[in-house]
Every structure is written in structure tokens, then in C-alpha cells.
C-alpha positions in Angstrom: 4.1 6.6 -17.9 0.9 6.2 -19.8 -0.5 3.8 -22.4 -3.6 4.9 -24.3 -3.9 7.7 -21.8 -3.9 5.5 -18.7 -1.1 5.0 -16.2 0.7 1.7 -16.7 0.5 1.0 -13.0 -3.3 1.6 -13.0 -3.8 -0.8 -15.8 -1.5 -3.5 -14.6 -2.9 -6.9 -13.5 -0.9 -8.9 -11.0 -0.2 -12.6 -11.2 -3.0 -15.0 -10.0 -0.2 -16.6 -7.9 -0.6 -15.1 -4.4 3.1 -15.0 -3.6 3.9 -13.1 -6.8 1.1 -10.7 -6.3 2.3 -10.0 -2.7 5.8 -9.5 -3.9 4.6 -6.9 -6.5 2.6 -5.1 -3.8 5.6 -5.0 -1.4 7.8 -3.8 -4.3 5.5 -1.0 -5.2 5.0 0.1 -1.6 8.7 0.3 -0.9 10.1 1.0 -4.4 11.9 -2.3 -4.3 13.6 -1.8 -0.9 11.5 -4.1 1.3 10.3 -7.3 -0.5 10.1 -10.5 1.4 11.9 -12.6 -1.3 15.2 -14.4 -1.3 16.4 -12.2 -4.2 15.2 -8.9 -2.7 17.6 -6.3 -4.0 17.9 -8.1 -7.3 14.2 -7.8 -8.3 12.4 -5.8 -10.9 8.8 -5.6 -12.0 8.3 -6.5 -15.6 5.2 -5.4 -17.4 4.2 -7.2 -20.6 1.1 -7.0 -22.8 -1.0 -10.2 -22.6 -0.9 -11.9 -25.9 -4.5 -13.0 -25.7 -6.1 -10.5 -23.2 -4.3 -7.3 -24.2 -4.0 -6.5 -20.5 -0.8 -5.2 -19.0 0.6 -8.0 -16.8 3.0 -7.2 -13.9 5.5 -9.8 -12.8 8.3 -9.6 -10.2 11.5 -11.2 -11.5 15.1 -11.7 -10.4 17.5 -9.8 -12.8 21.1 -10.0 -13.7 23.1 -7.0 -15.0 25.0 -7.6 -18.2 26.8 -4.8 -20.0 24.5 -2.2 -18.5 21.3 -4.0 -19.5 19.0 -6.1 -17.4 18.7 -9.9 -18.1 16.0 -12.1 -16.8 15.6 -15.9 -17.0 12.3 -17.5 -18.0 12.8 -20.3 -15.6 9.3 -20.8 -14.1 11.0 -22.8 -11.4 11.9 -25.5 -13.9 8.3 -26.1 -15.1 7.9 -27.9 -18.4 6.5 -24.8 -20.2 7.6 -21.2 -20.6 6.0 -18.7 -18.2 3.3 -16.5 -19.5 5.3 -13.3 -19.2 7.9 -14.8 -21.6 5.3 -15.9 -24.1 3.8 -12.3 -23.9 7.1 -10.6 -24.7 7.8 -13.0 -27.6 4.4 -11.8 -29.0 5.1 -8.1 -28.2 8.6 -7.1 -27.3 7.7 -3.7 -26.1 7.6 -3.9 -22.3 8.0 -1.7 -19.2 10.4 -2.3 -16.4 10.3 -0.9 -12.8 13.6 -0.9 -11.1 13.2 0.5 -7.7 11.4 3.8 -8.2 12.3 4.1 -11.9 9.6 2.9 -14.4 10.8 2.9 -18.1 10.0 1.5 -21.5 12.3 -1.3 -22.8 12.6 -3.7 -25.6 12.7 -7.4 -24.6 15.2 -9.3 -26.7 15.6 -13.0 -26.4 19.4 -13.9 -26.2 20.7 -16.3 -28.9 21.9 -19.7 -28.0 25.6 -19.0 -27.9 25.4 -15.9 -25.7 22.7 -17.7 -23.6 25.0 -20.6 -22.9 27.9 -18.3 -21.9 25.8 -16.1 -19.7 23.9 -19.0 -18.2 27.0 -20.4 -16.6 29.1 -17.3 -16.0 26.4 -15.0 -14.7 23.1 -16.8 -13.9 24.2 -20.0 -12.3 27.4 -18.5 -10.8 25.4 -15.8 -8.9 22.1 -17.7 -8.4 22.7 -21.5 -8.3 19.0 -22.4 -8.0 18.6 -21.5 -11.6 20.9 -24.5 -12.4 18.6 -26.7 -10.5 15.6 -25.3 -12.4 17.3 -26.3 -15.7 17.8 -29.8 -14.5 14.0 -30.1 -13.8 12.9 -29.4 -17.3 13.7 -30.6 -20.9 13.2 -27.1 -22.4 16.2 -24.7 -22.5 15.4 -21.9 -20.1 15.6 -18.7 -22.2 17.4 -15.5 -21.2 16.0 -12.1 -22.2 17.8 -8.8 -22.4 15.7 -5.8 -21.4 17.2 -2.8 -23.3 16.0 0.6 -22.0 14.5 2.8 -24.8 16.1 6.1 -25.2 
């Protein structure tokens, strides 16, 4: 997949957080099969365009499957601010997703409050209880984002 004539992977910049960069490296080397992460098997790589830099940013994220789409939570471990990847996709909803060996274009659509509350309890916290703990650490509502594959 190319952007402006360049492969998305070649242009992607990994997180400055060493563990996230290492997870992305492991993911790419094994097509998601061998990542030293508690949610291995439920990880994707999300590629966003930096809202200030214009660089393609690559972030490993835990995903949830909802009605055939992928949903991610902008938890940032319960930090008081939203993660950069979330702020990037709010600025530009055109993203790329790597799920295992498949890299595809998607639209990132923040989930509205009613659906977010329903999915938060029934899907996110029910299958990954640590996200409930993240929510208790912060005053912000942790957003959920649906990643809809482009046709």
C-alpha cells in the first residue's frame, strides 16, 4: 500500500515509547503471531497521520470485534489526556490498519456516547477488565473508535 508513491510501512514512525516500538517490530516480523504482549492475538497496528508532523505514526493497539468492524479504546492506560494516535485520527480519519499480514485502508469513526457506554461494558470491560481500571484512573471518558475497512 502506498501513500504519495511510498510504501506506508517505509514511511511509518514508531512510538518513542520503547515497549510500543518493540511490540510493533515483533508484530511486523511475525505478522502478529509472536508479540510479547498480554493481548497478543488481539492486537493490530494502527497507522495515523500526525496532525502536526504529517508523518505516518504506527501504534500497536488491543482491538475488539464489533459487527465485523474493529474497535479500539483510546485508554492511554488511564492517563489524563488522550493518546496522540487518537488526536491524530480526530484530525484525519483516514487511517491504515495491519491485522496480522493484512494491511488495509480504513475510516476511523469515534463511537457516540450511547453506543460507547453500551460497548464499554458489554464488550471492552467484559473481555479486558483492565480497561475498567483505566477508566477509574482518569476524569476523561475513554473514547472508543470504530475502524471501518474501505471497500
